C-alpha positions in Angstrom: 0.0 0.0 0.0 1.2 3.4 -0.8 1.8 6.2 1.8 -1.3 8.1 1.0 -3.5 5.0 1.6 -4.2 4.1 -2.0 -3.7 0.6 -3.2 -1.7 -0.4 -6.2 -3.5 -2.1 -9.1 -2.0 -5.5 -8.0 -3.3 -4.9 -4.5 -6.7 -4.0 -5.9 -6.9 -7.3 -7.7 -5.9 -9.1 -4.6 -8.5 -7.4 -2.5 -11.2 -8.1 -5.1 -10.4 -11.8 -5.2 -10.2 -12.0 -1.5 -13.5 -10.1 -1.1 -15.1 -12.5 -3.5 -14.3 -15.4 -1.2 -16.8 -13.9 1.4 -19.8 -14.9 -0.8 -22.3 -17.6 0.4 -20.7 -20.2 -1.8 -22.5 -23.3 -0.3 -25.9 -21.6 -0.9 -24.6 -20.6 -4.3 -23.8 -24.2 -5.0 -27.2 -25.4 -4.0 -29.0 -22.8 -6.0 -26.7 -23.7 -9.0 -27.4 -27.5 -8.5 -31.1 -26.8 -8.4 -31.3 -24.5 -11.4 -29.0 -26.8 -13.4 -31.1 -29.7 -12.5 -34.3 -28.1 -13.6 -32.7 -26.9 -16.8 -31.4 -30.5 -17.5 -35.0 -31.9 -16.8 -36.6 -29.4 -19.2 -34.0 -29.9 -21.8 -34.3 -33.6 -21.6 -38.1 -33.4 -22.0 -37.9 -31.1 -25.0 -34.8 -32.4 -26.9 -33.8 -35.7 -25.3 -30.7 -36.4 -23.4 -27.4 -35.3 -25.1 -24.3 -33.5 -24.6 -25.7 -30.2 -25.8 -28.6 -30.4 -23.3 -26.0 -31.3 -20.5 -23.8 -28.4 -21.6 -26.9 -26.1 -21.5 -27.8 -27.2 -18.1 -24.2 -26.9 -16.7 -24.1 -23.4 -18.2 -27.2 -22.4 -16.3 -25.9 -24.0 -13.2 -22.5 -22.1 -13.5 -24.3 -18.9 -14.1 -26.6 -19.3 -11.0 -23.6 -20.3 -8.9 -21.5 -17.3 -9.8 -24.5 -14.9 -9.7 -25.6 -15.9 -6.0 -22.0 -16.2 -4.7 -21.0 -12.9 -6.3 -24.0 -11.1 -5.0 -23.4 -12.2 -1.6 -19.7 -11.2 -1.9 -20.5 -7.8 -3.2 -22.8 -7.2 -0.3 -19.9 -7.7 2.0 -20.4 -11.3 2.9 -21.9 -12.7 5.9 -21.0 -11.1 9.3 -20.2 -14.1 11.4 -16.7 -14.1 12.3 -14.6 -11.8 14.5 -13.4 -8.4 13.5 -10.0 -7.9 11.7 -9.1 -9.0 8.2 -12.6 -10.3 7.5 -14.2 -7.1 8.6 -11.8 -5.0 6.4 -12.7 -7.4 3.5 -16.4 -6.8 4.1 -16.0 -3.2 4.2 -13.8 -3.0 1.0 -16.3 -5.3 -0.9 -19.1 -3.0 0.1 -17.3 0.0 -1.0 -16.1 -1.6 -4.4 -19.0 -3.7 -5.7 -18.0 -3.5 -9.3 -14.6 -4.7 -8.7 -15.8 -7.7 -6.7 -18.3 -8.3 -9.4 -15.5 -8.7 -12.0 -14.2 -11.8 -10.1 -17.2 -14.1 -10.5 -17.8 -12.8 -14.0 -14.2 -13.6 -15.1 -14.4 -17.1 -13.5 -17.7 -17.7 -15.3 -16.5 -16.9 -18.7 -13.5 -19.2 -18.2 -15.4 -22.1 -16.8 -18.2 -21.8 -19.3 -15.9 -21.6 -22.4 -13.9 -24.7 -21.1 -17.0 -26.7 -20.3 -18.5 -26.0 -23.8 -15.3 -26.8 -25.5 -15.2 -30.0 -23.8 -18.7 -31.2 -24.1 -19.9 -29.8 -27.4 -18.8 -29.4 -30.9 -19.5 -25.5 -30.7 -16.6 -23.4 -32.2 -14.3 -21.5 -29.9 -15.8 -18.1 -30.9 -19.4 -19.3 -30.3 -18.5 -20.6 -26.9 -16.7 -17.4 -26.1 -19.7 -15.4 -27.2 -22.0 -17.4 -24.9 -19.6 -17.1 -22.0 -19.2 -13.4 -22.5 -22.9 -12.5 -22.5 -23.5 -14.7 -19.5 -20.6 -13.1 -17.8 -21.8 -9.5 -18.6 -25.1 -10.4 -17.1 -23.5 -11.8 -13.9 -21.3 -8.7 -13.6 -24.1 -6.4 -14.1 -26.4 -8.1 -11.6 -23.7 -8.5 -9.0 -22.5 -4.9 -9.4 -26.0 -3.6 -9.2 -26.8 -5.6 -6.1 -23.7 -4.6 -4.4 -24.0 -0.8 -5.1 -27.8 -0.8 -4.1 -27.2 -2.9 -1.1 -24.4 -0.7 -0.1 -26.6 2.3 -0.1 -29.1 0.8 2.3 -26.5 -0.4 4.8 
């Protein structure tokens, strides 16, 4: 950290990643699994079971997972532990919701593209486009939730 109290770009990245870990990731996994299961069931009813349907369901599950976990992190995480580093991380996350939102959005685009490349015959640019629009949606919702939630706190 610099003398005037500002963070370097590297420190800001580390703070954003550390703040993202404050999210309710177990609840996010449950929501993602439920949403992915519903998506898989609906896809199987409509199109039958196949890798394309599975990839679509996994993509929905990943999007819900990162959306719920990221929104919780942008709100500052759950206050359940003692003060100190965790308290400072919650305060930083609440003050910088858009930087925190970039972390789950970035992770979503990477995991979605890799998953689609492994499971489908979709081209790289098609997979990238799908991952990017989902990532933009997650970043927008997480950033808005964090900025609106911060205003009420």
